[in-house]
C-alpha positions in Angstrom: 14.5 -23.5 -15.7 11.9 -20.7 -16.1 9.1 -21.1 -13.6 5.7 -21.7 -15.1 3.4 -18.8 -15.5 0.5 -19.1 -13.0 -3.1 -19.3 -14.3 -5.1 -16.1 -14.5 -8.6 -16.0 -13.2 -10.7 -13.1 -14.5 -14.2 -13.6 -13.1 -15.6 -13.4 -9.6 -17.4 -16.7 -9.9 -14.2 -18.6 -10.9 -12.3 -17.0 -8.1 -15.0 -18.0 -5.6 -14.9 -21.6 -6.8 -11.1 -21.8 -6.5 -11.2 -20.2 -3.0 -13.9 -22.7 -1.9 -11.8 -25.6 -3.2 -8.8 -24.5 -1.3 -10.8 -24.0 1.9 -12.4 -27.4 1.6 -8.9 -28.9 1.3 -7.8 -27.1 4.5 -5.3 -24.8 2.7 -4.2 -21.5 4.1 -4.7 -18.9 1.5 -2.5 -15.8 1.2 -3.6 -12.7 -0.7 -1.4 -9.9 -2.1 -3.7 -7.2 -3.4 -2.1 -4.9 -6.0 -2.8 -2.5 -8.9 -0.1 -4.1 -11.0 3.1 -2.5 -12.2 4.9 -4.8 -9.8 8.3 -4.3 -8.3 10.6 -5.9 -5.7 8.4 -4.6 -2.9 5.5 -6.7 -4.2 7.9 -9.6 -4.7 8.8 -9.5 -1.0 5.1 -9.6 0.0 4.5 -12.6 -2.3 7.6 -14.4 -1.0 6.3 -13.9 2.6 2.9 -15.2 1.6 4.5 -18.2 -0.2 6.5 -19.1 3.0 3.4 -19.0 5.2 0.5 -20.2 3.1 -0.3 -23.3 1.0 -2.0 -21.2 -1.7 -1.0 -17.7 -2.9 -3.2 -15.3 -4.8 -1.9 -12.1 -6.5 -4.8 -9.8 -7.4 -4.2 -7.1 -10.1 -6.9 -4.5 -10.4 -6.5 -0.8 -10.9 -9.2 0.4 -8.6 -11.1 3.4 -10.0 -12.8 4.1 -6.7 -9.5 5.2 -5.0 -8.6 7.8 -7.7 -10.1 11.3 -7.4 -10.8 13.7 -10.2 -7.7 14.7 -12.1 -5.6 11.9 -10.6 -3.6 9.4 -12.6 -6.1 6.6 -13.2 -5.6 6.5 -17.0 -1.9 7.1 -16.8 -1.3 4.6 -14.0 1.4 2.2 -15.2 0.2 -1.2 -16.5 2.8 -3.9 -17.1 0.8 -7.2 -17.4 3.5 -9.3 -19.0 6.2 -8.3 -16.5 3.7 -8.8 -13.7 3.1 -12.4 -14.8 6.8 -13.0 -14.9 7.3 -11.7 -11.3 4.3 -13.8 -10.2 5.8 -16.9 -11.7 9.2 -16.2 -10.0 7.5 -15.8 -6.7 5.5 -19.0 -6.9 2.0 -17.5 -7.1 -0.7 -20.1 -7.6 -3.4 -17.9 -9.2 -3.4 -14.4 -10.6 -6.8 -12.8 -10.1 -7.1 -10.1 -12.7 -10.8 -9.0 -12.9 -12.2 -6.1 -14.8 -14.3 -3.4 -13.3 -17.6 -5.1 -13.9 -16.5 -8.2 -12.0 -15.4 -6.2 -9.0 -18.3 -3.8 -9.1 -21.1 -5.6 -10.9 -24.3 -3.9 -12.0 -26.3 -2.8 -8.9 -23.2 -2.5 -6.6 -24.1 0.2 -4.1 -21.9 -0.4 -1.0 -19.1 1.8 0.2 -17.0 1.0 3.3 -15.9 4.0 5.3 -13.6 4.1 8.3 -14.4 7.7 9.5 -11.6 10.0 10.7 -8.8 7.4 9.9 -9.5 7.9 6.2 -10.0 11.7 6.4 -6.6 12.8 7.7 -3.2 12.8 6.2 -3.5 11.5 2.6 -7.3 11.5 3.0 -7.3 15.3 3.5 -6.0 16.0 0.0 -7.4 12.8 -1.6 -11.0 12.8 -0.3 -12.7 9.5 -0.7 -9.5 7.7 -1.4 -9.6 5.4 1.6 -13.3 4.7 1.1 -12.3 3.3 -2.3 -9.4 1.4 -0.7 -11.5 -0.1 2.1 -14.3 -1.0 -0.3 -12.1 -2.8 -2.9 -10.1 -4.7 -0.2 -13.3 -5.8 1.5 -14.7 -7.0 -1.8 -11.4 -8.9 -2.6 -11.5 -10.5 0.9 -15.0 -11.8 0.0 -14.0 -13.2 -3.4 -10.6 -14.7 -2.5 -11.4 -15.7 1.1 -7.8 -15.3 2.3 -6.5 -16.6 5.6 -3.8 -13.9 5.5 -3.5 -10.7 3.5 -0.1 -9.0 3.0 0.5 -5.3 2.8 3.6 -3.1 2.7 4.4 -0.6 5.5 5.2 2.1 3.0 1.5 2.7 2.7 1.2 3.1 6.5 -2.2 4.9 6.6 -3.6 2.2 4.3 -2.5 -0.5 6.7 -4.1 1.3 9.6 -7.4 1.7 7.7 -7.5 -2.0 6.7 -6.7 -3.3 10.1 -9.4 -1.1 11.6 -11.9 -2.3 9.0 -11.0 -6.0 9.7 -11.4 -5.5 13.4 -14.7 -3.5 13.1 -16.4 -5.8 10.6 -15.1 -9.0 12.2 -13.5 -10.1 8.9 -11.5 -13.2 8.9 -8.1 -12.5 7.3 -5.1 -11.8 9.4 -3.5 -8.6 8.1 0.3 -9.0 7.8 2.3 -5.8 7.4 5.7 -6.3 5.9 8.8 -3.9 6.0 9.2 -1.3 3.3 11.6 -2.3 0.5 13.9 0.5 -0.5 16.4 1.4 -3.3 20.0 1.6 -2.4 19.7 5.4 -1.7 16.7 4.9 0.7 13.9 5.8 -1.6 10.9 3.5 -1.0 10.0 1.3 -4.0 6.7 2.5 -5.6 5.0 1.9 -8.9 4.9 5.7 -9.3 8.7 6.0 -9.1 8.8 5.2 -12.9 7.1 8.5 -13.5 10.3 10.3 -12.4 12.9 11.8 -14.9 16.5 11.4 -13.9 16.7 14.8 -12.1 13.4 14.2 -10.4 14.6 10.7 -9.2 17.7 12.4 -7.7 15.6 15.0 -5.9 13.2 12.3 -4.7 15.9 11.3 -2.2 14.7 14.2 -0.1 11.7 12.0 1.0 13.7 9.4 2.9 16.3 12.0 3.9 13.5 14.1 5.6 12.5 11.0 7.6 16.1 10.3 8.5 16.4 13.9 9.8 13.4 13.3 12.0 14.9 10.1 13.4 18.3 11.8 14.0 16.7 14.7 15.9 14.7 12.3 18.0 17.7 10.2 18.8 19.5 13.4 19.8 16.8 14.1 22.4 14.2 16.1 20.4 10.7 15.3 21.6 8.8 18.5 20.6 7.0 17.8 17.3 7.0 21.4 16.1 10.8 21.7 15.8 11.4 18.2 14.5 8.7 18.5 11.8 10.1 21.9 10.8 13.5 20.4 10.3 12.1 17.5 8.3 10.1 20.0 6.1 13.3 21.9 5.4 15.0 18.8 4.2 12.0 17.7 2.2 11.7 21.1 0.6 15.2 20.8 -0.9 14.0 18.2 -3.4 10.2 18.3 -3.5 8.2 20.6 -5.8 5.3 20.7 -3.4 4.9 19.3 0.2 1.5 17.7 1.0 2.2 17.0 4.7 4.9 16.3 7.3 3.3 14.7 10.4 4.1 12.9 13.7 1.2 10.7 14.7 0.0 8.0 17.0 0.6 4.7 15.3 -2.9 3.4 15.7 -5.2 6.4 15.6 -3.0 8.6 13.3 -3.9 11.6 15.5 -1.1 14.2 15.9 1.1 13.7 18.9 2.1 16.4 21.4 5.3 14.7 22.2 7.6 12.3 20.3 8.2 8.9 21.8 9.2 5.4 20.7 6.4 4.1 18.5 5.5 7.5 17.1 5.2 7.4 13.4 6.7 10.1 11.2 4.9 10.5 7.8 5.6 12.6 4.8 3.9 13.1 1.4 5.2 15.3 -1.4 5.2 15.9 -5.1 8.3 15.5 -7.1 7.6 16.2 -10.7 4.5 14.2 -11.7 4.8 11.7 -8.8 3.2 12.0 -5.4 5.5 10.1 -3.1 4.8 8.9 0.5 6.9 7.4 3.1 7.1 6.9 6.9 9.3 5.8 9.8 8.3 4.5 13.2 10.6 5.9 15.9 12.5 3.4 18.0 
């Protein structure tokens, strides 16, 4: 039997009413915040939320504040019918799909910044991106009032930014970071993967291959970041059209490390064709 399609809420007021009713009934509320174009990685987040919470909200909002000039806001994939089908299969209770005026109503002036955490790595080449991420997530937390909010580890810097924001502003949700879901060849699932032509998709394997090279060199005793990162960059360059960064960072501050150790996070970002792909691995 096909699972029923969950109801869609489109206004801030209606979402607040529903959130209040759940809270009054003592239900734990899980939020999975997305920009749509859902895939199996999102499904895994929803399934985790379903297992741990009495009510699950999927938000779908392509947030203009996290796109810079010339980025792919207008071209960002939108698949509303498929998204509803995935939401139904995952047992979502409510899909929150507001428009821009509901998220950022007339007179909205506030921006959430997290300082240096949002300025390095992806923030260096996408200035203002994490201000937009932090602001929309904070706004969604206020509207949905989740007990727990679920995010994927693929967007590692994003998870660090959100955890810092929650701690600094004493926000209520517990931030739950879930493992990256990958294709059979290791490529991390991403909505932007659908931009890739067949040859570009083949070359995109260089992204996880570069991280695997970093892990291999560390396991073989390599602890000097310079040599390990150079080797990773060489592998990445075999498939990428342009490398944004290859980095080894402290897992909490994202500052560059001077020596690799268990817990160090390796991060890469590169362009393959029209898609900017990111990925990471935490050294064990």
